[in-house]
C-alpha positions in Angstrom: -3.6 27.7 19.1 -6.8 27.4 21.1 -7.8 23.8 21.3 -11.3 22.4 22.2 -11.5 21.6 25.9 -10.5 18.1 26.7 -11.6 16.3 29.9 -9.0 14.3 31.9 -10.4 11.3 33.8 -8.7 9.5 36.6 -8.6 6.1 35.0 -5.7 3.9 36.1 -4.8 0.4 35.0 -2.3 -2.0 36.7 0.1 -3.9 34.4 2.4 -6.3 36.3 2.4 -4.1 39.5 2.9 -0.9 37.4 0.2 1.8 37.5 -0.6 3.4 34.1 -2.9 6.4 33.8 -5.4 6.5 30.9 -7.1 10.0 31.3 -8.6 9.9 27.8 -10.3 6.5 28.0 -13.7 8.2 27.4 -12.6 9.0 23.8 -12.8 5.2 23.1 -16.6 5.3 22.9 -17.4 6.7 19.5 -21.2 6.8 20.3 -21.0 8.9 23.4 -22.3 12.4 23.0 -19.2 14.0 24.6 -16.9 12.1 22.3 -18.9 13.2 19.3 -19.0 16.9 20.4 -15.3 16.8 21.0 -14.6 15.2 17.6 -16.8 17.7 15.8 -14.9 20.6 17.5 -11.5 19.0 16.5 -12.6 18.7 12.9 -13.8 22.3 12.9 -10.4 23.5 14.2 -8.6 21.4 11.6 -10.8 22.7 8.8 -10.3 26.3 9.8 -6.5 25.8 9.7 -6.5 24.0 6.3 -9.2 25.9 4.6 -7.5 29.2 5.3 -4.6 28.3 2.9 -4.9 30.8 0.0 -3.9 28.3 -2.7 -6.2 25.6 -1.5 -8.2 25.6 -4.8 -5.0 25.3 -6.8 -3.8 22.4 -4.8 -7.1 20.5 -5.1 -7.3 21.2 -8.8 -3.7 20.1 -9.4 -4.3 16.8 -7.6 -7.6 16.4 -9.5 -5.7 16.8 -12.7 -3.0 14.4 -11.7 -5.6 11.7 -10.7 -7.7 12.2 -13.9 -6.3 9.4 -16.1 -7.5 5.9 -17.0 -6.2 3.1 -14.8 -6.4 -0.6 -15.5 -6.3 -3.8 -13.4 -4.4 -6.9 -14.4 -6.5 -9.0 -16.8 -7.6 -12.5 -16.0 -8.6 -14.9 -18.8 -11.6 -17.0 -17.9 -13.0 -19.2 -20.7 -13.3 -17.1 -23.9 -13.2 -13.7 -22.1 -10.7 -11.4 -20.5 -11.9 -9.7 -17.3 -10.2 -6.5 -15.9 -11.0 -3.4 -13.9 -11.0 0.0 -15.4 -11.1 3.4 -13.7 -11.9 6.1 -16.2 -10.5 9.3 -15.0 -12.3 10.7 -12.0 -14.7 7.8 -11.4 -15.0 7.1 -7.6 -14.6 3.3 -8.1 -13.1 1.1 -10.8 -15.5 -0.8 -13.1 -15.2 -4.5 -14.0 -15.2 -5.1 -17.7 -14.8 -8.1 -20.1 -13.8 -8.6 -23.7 -12.8 -11.3 -26.1 -9.7 -9.4 -27.3 -7.7 -7.0 -25.2 -7.4 -4.5 -28.1 -11.1 -4.8 -28.9 -14.3 -3.4 -27.3 -15.2 -4.2 -23.8 -18.6 -4.4 -22.0 -19.3 -3.5 -18.4 -19.9 -6.4 -16.1 -20.1 -4.6 -12.7 -20.2 -0.9 -12.0 -19.8 -0.3 -8.3 -20.4 3.5 -8.9 -24.1 2.5 -9.1 -24.1 1.0 -5.7 -24.1 4.4 -3.9 -24.3 8.0 -5.0 -21.2 9.0 -3.1 -18.9 6.1 -4.0 -18.7 4.7 -0.5 -19.7 1.2 -1.5 -16.6 -0.5 -3.0 -16.0 -3.6 -5.0 -13.5 -5.5 -2.9 -13.0 -9.0 -4.3 -14.0 -11.0 -7.5 -14.0 -14.8 -7.5 -14.4 -16.2 -11.1 -15.6 -19.6 -12.1 -12.9 -20.9 -14.3 -14.9 -20.6 -17.5 -16.1 -17.1 -16.7 -19.8 -18.0 -16.8 -20.3 -17.2 -13.1 -18.6 -14.9 -10.6 -19.0 -14.0 -7.0 -18.1 -10.5 -5.8 -17.8 -8.9 -2.4 -18.5 -5.3 -1.5 -17.8 -3.2 1.6 -19.5 0.0 2.8 -17.9 3.1 4.2 -14.4 1.5 4.2 -15.5 -1.3 6.6 -13.6 -4.6 6.7 -16.9 -6.4 6.7 -18.0 -7.6 3.3 -21.1 -9.1 1.6 -20.9 -11.5 -1.3 -23.3 -11.6 -4.2 -23.4 -13.8 -7.3 -23.7 -12.8 -11.0 -23.9 -14.3 -14.5 -21.7 -12.0 -16.6 -23.3 -13.0 -19.9 -26.9 -12.2 -18.9 -26.2 -9.8 -16.1 -28.5 -11.9 -13.9 -27.9 -11.5 -10.2 -28.8 -14.4 -7.9 -31.1 -13.6 -5.0 -28.9 -14.7 -2.1 -26.5 -12.4 -0.2 -23.8 -13.9 1.9 -23.0 -11.8 5.0 -20.4 -11.7 7.8 -17.4 -12.1 5.6 -14.0 -10.5 6.4 -10.9 -11.3 4.3 -13.1 -13.6 2.3 -11.8 -16.6 0.3 -14.0 -18.5 -2.2 -13.5 -21.4 -4.5 -15.9 -22.7 -7.2 -16.8 -26.2 -8.1 -16.1 -26.8 -11.8 -19.8 -27.9 -12.4 -21.0 -24.4 -11.2 -23.3 -25.9 -8.6 -21.8 -23.8 -5.8 -18.6 -22.9 -3.9 -16.8 -23.2 -0.6 -16.2 -19.9 1.3 -15.3 -18.6 4.7 -17.3 -16.4 7.1 -17.8 -15.5 10.7 -20.9 -16.0 12.8 -23.4 -13.2 13.0 -21.6 -10.7 15.2 -24.8 -9.0 16.5 -24.6 -8.4 20.2 -21.0 -9.5 20.5 -18.2 -7.2 21.9 -16.2 -5.6 19.1 -13.1 -7.7 19.9 -15.0 -11.0 19.6 -16.8 -10.3 16.4 -13.9 -11.6 14.3 -13.5 -14.9 16.0 -14.6 -18.5 15.2 -14.3 -18.4 11.4 -15.9 -21.3 9.6 -15.9 -22.7 6.1 -19.2 -23.4 4.4 -20.5 -25.0 1.2 -22.9 -22.7 -0.6 -25.2 -24.2 -3.2 -26.1 -21.7 -5.9 -29.7 -20.3 -5.7 -30.2 -21.1 -2.0 -30.3 -18.8 1.0 -27.3 -18.5 3.3 -29.2 -20.2 6.1 -29.0 -23.4 4.0 -25.2 -23.4 3.8 -23.5 -26.6 4.9 -20.8 -26.3 7.6 -17.6 -27.8 6.3 -14.9 -26.9 8.8 -14.5 -25.1 12.1 -12.2 -25.1 15.1 -14.0 -24.3 18.3 -10.7 -25.2 20.1 -8.8 -22.4 18.2 -11.3 -19.6 17.5 -8.7 -17.1 16.2 -7.6 -19.2 13.2 -8.4 -18.0 9.7 -9.2 -20.5 7.0 -8.9 -19.8 3.2 -10.5 -22.6 1.2 -9.1 -23.5 -2.3 -10.0 -26.4 -4.6 -7.1 -27.9 -6.5 -7.2 -27.5 -10.3 -8.1 -31.2 -10.6 -11.0 -30.7 -8.1 -9.8 -33.7 -6.1 -8.7 -31.9 -3.0 -10.2 -29.1 -0.9 -7.3 -27.3 0.8 -7.3 -24.9 3.7 -4.6 -22.2 4.1 -4.6 -21.7 7.9 -3.3 -18.5 9.6 -3.4 -16.8 13.0 -3.8 -13.1 12.8 -1.0 -11.3 11.1 1.5 -14.1 11.8 3.1 -14.9 8.4 3.6 -18.5 9.5 0.8 -20.8 8.4 -0.6 -24.2 8.4 -2.1 -26.3 5.6 -4.9 -28.8 5.7 -6.7 -30.8 3.0 -9.3 -33.4 2.4 -9.9 -35.7 -0.5 -13.2 -34.7 -2.3 -13.6 -38.1 -3.9 -13.7 -39.9 -0.6 -14.9 -37.1 1.8 -14.0 -37.6 5.4 -12.0 -35.4 7.8 -9.4 -32.8 6.9 -5.8 -34.0 7.2 -3.4 -31.6 8.8 -0.5 -31.9 6.5 1.4 -28.9 7.9 0.3 -28.1 11.5 3.5 -27.0 13.3 3.1 -23.3 12.5 6.9 -23.2 11.9 7.1 -21.2 8.7 4.9 -19.7 5.9 3.5 -22.2 3.4 1.7 -21.1 0.2 0.1 -23.8 -1.9 0.9 -23.4 -5.6 -0.6 -26.4 -7.2 -0.5 -30.2 -7.4 0.1 -33.2 -9.7 -2.2 -35.7 -8.0 -0.7 -36.3 -4.5 2.4 -34.2 -5.2 1.8 -30.7 -3.7 3.9 -27.7 -4.5 4.6 -24.9 -2.0 6.4 -21.6 -1.6 7.8 -21.8 1.9 10.2 -20.2 4.3 10.9 -23.5 6.1 14.7 -23.6 6.5 14.9 -20.7 4.0 14.4 -17.2 5.5 14.2 -15.7 1.9 11.9 -18.5 0.7 12.1 -21.4 -1.7 9.9 -23.9 -3.7 9.4 -27.4 -2.4 7.3 -30.4 -3.3 5.5 -32.7 -0.8 4.1 -36.1 -1.7 1.1 -36.4 0.6 1.4 -40.2 0.6 4.9 -39.7 2.1 4.5 -36.4 4.0 7.4 -36.7 6.4 10.0 -34.0 6.1 12.8 -36.3 5.0 10.8 -37.0 1.9 10.3 -33.3 0.9 11.9 -32.3 -2.4 13.5 -28.9 -2.9 12.7 -27.7 -6.5 14.0 -24.1 -6.4 16.5 -23.4 -3.6 16.7 -20.2 -1.6 18.4 -17.4 -3.5 20.3 -14.3 -2.4 17.2 -12.3 -3.5 14.0 -12.7 -1.5 11.2 -14.8 -3.2 8.1 -12.7 -2.5 5.5 -14.2 -4.9 5.0 -17.4 -7.0 2.4 -18.7 -9.4 2.1 -21.7 -11.7 1.5 -20.6 -15.3 2.0 -22.6 -18.5 3.0 -25.5 -16.3 6.0 -23.4 -15.1 6.8 -21.6 -11.9 6.6 -17.8 -12.3 8.7 -16.4 -9.4 8.9 -12.8 -8.4 12.0 -11.9 -6.5 12.9 -8.8 -4.5 16.5 -7.6 -4.6 17.3 -4.3 -2.7 13.6 -3.3 -2.8 12.9 -3.8 -6.5 11.5 -6.8 -8.3 12.5 -9.3 -11.0 10.5 -12.0 -12.7 12.0 -15.5 -13.3 10.6 -18.6 -15.0 11.5 -22.1 -13.8 10.4 -25.4 -15.3 8.2 -27.8 -13.6 11.2 -29.8 -12.2 12.8 -26.6 -10.8 15.2 -26.0 -13.6 15.8 -22.3 -14.4 14.3 -21.3 -17.7 14.8 -17.5 -18.2 14.2 -14.1 -16.7 11.5 -11.8 -18.0 13.2 -8.4 -18.7 11.4 -5.6 -16.9 11.3 -2.0 -18.3 13.3 -0.4 -15.4 13.9 -1.0 -11.7 10.5 -1.0 -10.1 7.7 -3.1 -8.7 5.7 -6.0 -10.2 2.0 -5.6 -9.4 -0.5 -8.5 -9.4 0.6 -11.5 -11.5 -2.3 -13.4 -13.2 -2.5 -16.6 -15.2 -3.3 -20.3 -14.8 -1.3 -23.4 -15.2 -3.2 -24.4 -18.3 -2.7 -21.0 -20.0 0.2 -19.9 -22.2 0.0 -16.2 -21.3 0.9 -14.3 -18.2 -0.3 -10.8 -17.2 1.3 -8.5 -14.6 1.4 -4.8 -13.7 4.5 -2.7 -13.3 5.2 0.7 -11.6 7.9 2.8 -10.2 8.2 6.3 -8.6 8.3 8.0 -11.9 6.1 5.6 -13.9 2.4 5.1 -13.4 1.2 1.5 -13.5 1.2 -0.3 -16.8 0.0 -3.7 -17.7 2.1 -6.3 -19.6 1.4 -9.7 -21.3 4.1 -12.3 -21.6 3.6 -14.9 -24.3 5.2 -18.3 -23.4 5.1 -19.6 -26.9 7.2 -16.7 -28.4 8.9 -15.5 -25.2 7.8 -12.0 -25.9 6.6 -9.2 -23.6 4.0 -6.8 -24.9 2.4 -3.7 -23.4 -1.3 -4.2 -23.0 -2.4 -1.1 -21.2 0.1 1.7 -21.4 0.6 4.6 -19.0 -2.0 7.3 -19.8 -1.2 9.6 -16.9 0.5 12.2 -19.0 3.2 12.5 -16.4 6.5 13.8 -17.7 9.3 12.0 -15.8 12.2 13.6 -17.6 12.8 16.5 -15.1 13.0 14.1 -12.2 15.3 11.3 -11.0 15.3 8.5 -8.5 18.3 7.0 -6.9 18.9 4.4 -4.2 21.3 5.0 -1.4 22.3 2.9 1.6 22.8 4.3 5.1 23.9 2.9 8.4 21.4 2.5 11.3 22.2 2.8 15.0 23.3 -0.8 15.4 25.4 -0.8 12.2 22.7 -2.3 9.9 22.8 -1.3 6.3 19.4 0.1 5.2 18.3 1.1 1.7 16.5 4.3 0.9 15.0 5.7 -2.3 15.3 9.4 -3.1 13.2 11.1 -5.8 13.5 14.8 -6.7 14.1 17.2 -9.5 17.4 16.8 -11.4 20.1 19.2 -10.4 18.9 19.4 -6.8 21.1 21.7 -4.7 22.3 20.1 -1.5 22.1 23.3 0.6 20.2 21.8 3.6 17.1 23.8 2.7 15.0 21.4 0.6 11.6 20.3 1.9 11.8 16.5 2.4 8.9 14.1 2.9 10.2 10.9 4.4 7.9 7.9 4.3 8.1 4.5 6.0 6.1 1.5 7.3 8.3 -1.1 9.0 6.2 -4.0 10.0 4.1 -7.1 9.3 6.6 -8.4 6.6 5.1 -5.8 4.2 7.6 -4.5 1.6 7.8 -0.8 0.7 8.4 -0.8 -3.0 8.7 1.9 -5.7 5.3 3.0 -6.8 3.7 6.0 -8.6 1.7 8.4 -6.5 -0.1 11.7 -7.6 0.6 13.0 -4.1 4.4 12.5 -4.6 4.2 14.0 -8.1 2.6 17.2 -6.7 5.2 17.3 -3.9 8.0 17.0 -6.5 6.5 19.7 -8.7 6.6 22.1 -5.7 10.3 21.5 -5.2 10.0 18.7 -2.6 12.2 15.6 -2.2 10.5 12.3 -1.6 12.4 9.7 0.5 11.3 6.1 1.1 13.2 4.2 3.7 13.1 0.4 3.5 13.5 -0.1 7.3 13.4 -3.4 9.2 10.0 -5.0 9.9 9.3 -5.4 6.2 10.2 -8.4 4.1 12.7 -6.8 1.7 15.4 -9.1 2.9 13.3 -12.0 4.0 12.1 -13.3 7.4 15.2 -12.2 9.3 14.6 -8.6 8.2 11.0 -8.8 9.4 11.9 -10.5 12.7 14.5 -7.8 13.4 11.7 -5.3 13.6 9.0 -7.0 15.6 8.2 -7.8 19.3 11.1 -7.0 21.5 13.1 -5.7 18.5 10.6 -3.2 17.4 12.9 -0.3 18.5 15.1 -1.2 15.6 12.3 0.0 13.3 12.3 3.4 14.9 16.1 3.6 15.1 16.2 2.8 11.3 13.8 5.6 10.5 15.5 8.1 12.8 18.8 7.2 11.2 17.2 7.9 7.7 16.2 11.4 8.9 19.7 12.1 10.3 21.3 11.0 7.1 19.1 13.4 5.1 20.2 16.2 7.4 23.9 15.2 7.5 24.0 15.0 3.7 22.5 18.5 3.4 19.3 17.5 1.7 17.4 19.3 4.4 17.3 20.4 8.0 15.0 19.5 10.9 12.6 22.5 10.2 12.1 21.3 6.6 11.9 17.6 7.2 8.4 16.0 7.3 7.7 12.3 8.2 4.7 10.4 7.0 3.2 6.9 7.6 -0.1 5.2 7.8 -1.5 2.4 10.1 1.6 0.6 11.4 3.5 3.4 9.6 1.4 5.8 11.7 2.8 4.1 14.8 6.2 4.5 13.3 6.1 8.3 12.8 4.3 8.8 16.1 6.9 6.9 18.0 9.8 8.6 16.2 8.2 12.0 17.0 7.8 11.2 20.7 11.4 9.9 20.9 13.0 12.7 18.8 10.5 15.6 18.6 13.3 18.1 17.7 14.3 16.1 14.5 11.2 16.9 12.4 9.5 20.0 11.1 6.1 18.2 10.4 4.5 14.9 11.2 1.7 13.2 9.2 0.2 10.1 10.9 -2.6 8.5 9.0 -4.9 6.0 10.8 -2.1 5.4 13.4 -1.8 2.8 16.1 -0.8 4.8 19.2 -2.1 3.0 22.3 0.1 0.0 22.5 -1.3 -1.2 25.9 -4.9 -1.4 24.6 -4.6 -2.1 20.9 -5.6 -5.7 21.4 -8.9 -4.8 22.9 -10.5 -3.2 19.8 -12.0 -5.1 16.8 -9.2 -7.1 15.2 -6.4 -5.7 17.3 -5.9 -9.0 19.0 -4.6 -10.4 15.7 -1.6 -8.1 15.8 -0.3 -9.7 19.0 2.1 -12.0 17.0 3.8 -8.8 15.7 3.6 -6.5 18.7 3.3 -8.7 21.8 0.7 -8.9 24.6 1.0 -6.3 27.4 -1.3 -8.2 29.7 0.0 -11.8 29.2 3.7 -11.0 29.4 5.6 -8.6 31.7 8.5 -8.4 29.3 6.3 -7.6 26.4 4.5 -5.0 28.5 7.8 -3.3 29.2 8.7 -3.3 25.5 5.4 -1.8 24.5 5.2 0.7 27.3 8.7 1.9 26.4 7.7 3.0 22.9 3.9 3.3 22.9 3.4 6.9 21.5 0.4 7.6 23.7 2.3 6.8 26.9 5.5 8.6 25.9 4.0 12.1 25.4 5.9 14.3 27.9 4.6 17.4 29.5 6.2 20.7 28.7 7.8 19.3 25.5 7.9 21.2 22.2 6.4 18.9 19.6 6.5 19.6 15.8 3.4 20.5 13.7 1.4 17.4 13.6 -1.6 16.2 11.5 -3.4 13.1 12.7 -5.8 11.5 10.3 -8.5 8.9 11.1 -11.9 7.8 9.9 -15.1 7.4 11.8 -15.9 3.9 10.6 -12.3 2.5 10.6 -12.9 -1.0 12.1 -9.3 -2.1 11.8 -7.4 0.7 13.6 -10.2 2.3 15.5 -10.2 6.2 15.6 -9.7 6.1 19.4 -5.9 5.7 18.7 -5.7 9.0 16.9 -8.2 10.8 19.2 -6.4 9.9 22.4 -3.0 10.8 21.0 -4.3 14.1 19.7 -5.7 14.9 23.2 -2.4 14.0 24.9 -0.3 16.0 22.5 -2.5 19.1 22.6 -2.4 19.1 26.4 1.4 18.5 26.7 2.8 20.6 23.8 4.8 23.5 25.1 5.3 25.1 21.7 3.1 27.0 19.3 3.0 24.3 16.6 -0.5 23.1 15.6 -1.6 19.6 16.7 -4.5 18.8 14.5 -7.0 15.9 14.1 -8.8 15.2 10.9 -11.7 12.7 11.2 -13.1 11.5 7.8 -16.8 10.7 7.8 -18.1 7.5 6.1 -14.7 6.1 5.6 -12.5 3.3 7.0 -8.9 2.2 7.0 -8.3 3.3 3.4 -9.2 0.4 1.1 -12.1 1.1 -1.2 -12.0 4.8 -0.5 -13.7 6.7 -3.4 -11.5 8.9 -5.6 -13.3 12.1 -4.5 -12.4 11.4 -0.8 -8.9 10.5 -1.8 -8.5 13.9 -3.5 -9.8 15.7 -0.5 -7.5 13.9 1.9 -4.4 14.2 -0.2 -5.1 17.9 -0.7 -5.3 18.4 3.1 -2.0 16.5 3.5 -0.2 18.8 1.0 -1.8 21.9 2.3 -0.6 21.1 5.8 3.0 20.7 4.5 2.8 23.8 2.3 1.5 25.9 5.1 3.9 24.6 7.6 7.0 24.9 5.4 5.7 28.2 3.7 5.8 26.7 0.2 4.0 28.3 -2.7 2.7 25.3 -4.7 1.7 27.4 -7.7 4.5 27.9 -10.3 5.3 31.6 -10.7 4.4 33.1 -14.0 7.2 34.8 -15.9 6.8 37.6 -18.4 
């Protein structure tokens, strides 16, 4: 394949006396003309490869059909109304609606499809006043992490004049009297270097109907500019609390102040020794989900008048399953546990006594739990590999579970099956993996397999429905999801076994999954594709550079590939707790340098067919990662396999992406696999 010419510069950095070349540093500047010309040429090459597939129209139409069904968000009851999001078929963005009865008519509150003609303005967050008379909502443009907040009266449709800017991962909490709210934001980033734009977060009080310039500063930490503050008023409005985090570190701090007396914030939990999630309070008695002395989490109570650890009370002790989410509803604890990568829901009384388990329809994943302490109903979503998301309501008075919004996808699951297996990784660790495929699969070593993973940041990979996977299954493919270390499936120890100097465990787990699939005759290296996004893009890129002969195709979406410079772009510095710092620590440099995909591309090596996907306005994992990696692979590859780069315009890291762009991207992913594995995706007609 004839690739666009790529310049090699003589840039050299010194890390702890070791010289490291960076010949494609120039690709880091997205505004430079030579970078833009190179990017356009790469996109043109990728388009010529993908668009030449003769069944392209069929693939896109099939995905369009699979994605053309109504989808609903989990309802929230505020005052007399229920609010929920609704995506009707092929709309680009979901619409916010409200109703007085969930089986009755609903009216549109907010339609983000009206914000832009191409669907690239997304509704990101909605913050309701408790009686539903007011809401604040945030939007993002072109997939950016930057968001703007506006305020609306749902009843009248009146929008307030003010717009609140410079928000990223916003948190907002209303005063009961509706006079205003507390929220977090960053200073105006204009003129700041990209890696300093997301520092020095502050908490402000905003009075309704006033300009942002009049907002009152409530809290800041100029001595710790990388801390993130999420404000939350307690239900009794007495305390303003701050959930305090540093980057992607799951450990947290907790501060509060008494709103009746004012004064300074009290740092109740400031050792950053474990995660703490505030659940609610009874006066000075505060309830938390925490991992303190409990790697799989537990529920505790802290009396803030006696905050010393010896006075802490354990309400729900650590279990064998991992406690991954908790909420107080109907004055009870609703606890979501993860056991071998699928969920269960349990109810515990206020004093920590077990009440009952809510029976779920099948092994799968609980999505978004909604309810308040004063309400007697609970809503949650549920999904699995072969079941599109459905919404359920649990009635505490009758202990009954009812389906509110059923699966309207039209997908017929009967011809397929999912099973969970456990395989052994390089160091003897037992790792779970889900396999989904047509029933009666013949284990002849010839099946096309798509192996997916993530492995980082304590993020669980759970069973979920995907039109991409359905299309792959229909064409005879096998879908495998490996629950490798770095996630939180088995608690904090599982996460820590896949971070910092133990990151290689993640790659070893994934490589072992691939080897198991081959040894068990599901497939062979020429028919095995690996796929991951973001940190999962790092995963598949590292596994490909370490074992290029093991795979027949690689799909790396918005990947992190330059592990020596990741912390220099936008929010990359906040990943240091997970990855390490190559400049501050010689040992961490050695660890990162050993697996950094960009720095482990070897000359005259045969690499598998590879499709790298990025987006021009991704301000989380900047496109330079994918561009530099593509340049290195294209230069080094000794084989004939294509190394392609797809750069999405007017898009970001993936959140808020309009449905039309999702269809285009998923079509390209499938076409790359079909073309590489010589699969005909269209069922053959029989006479």
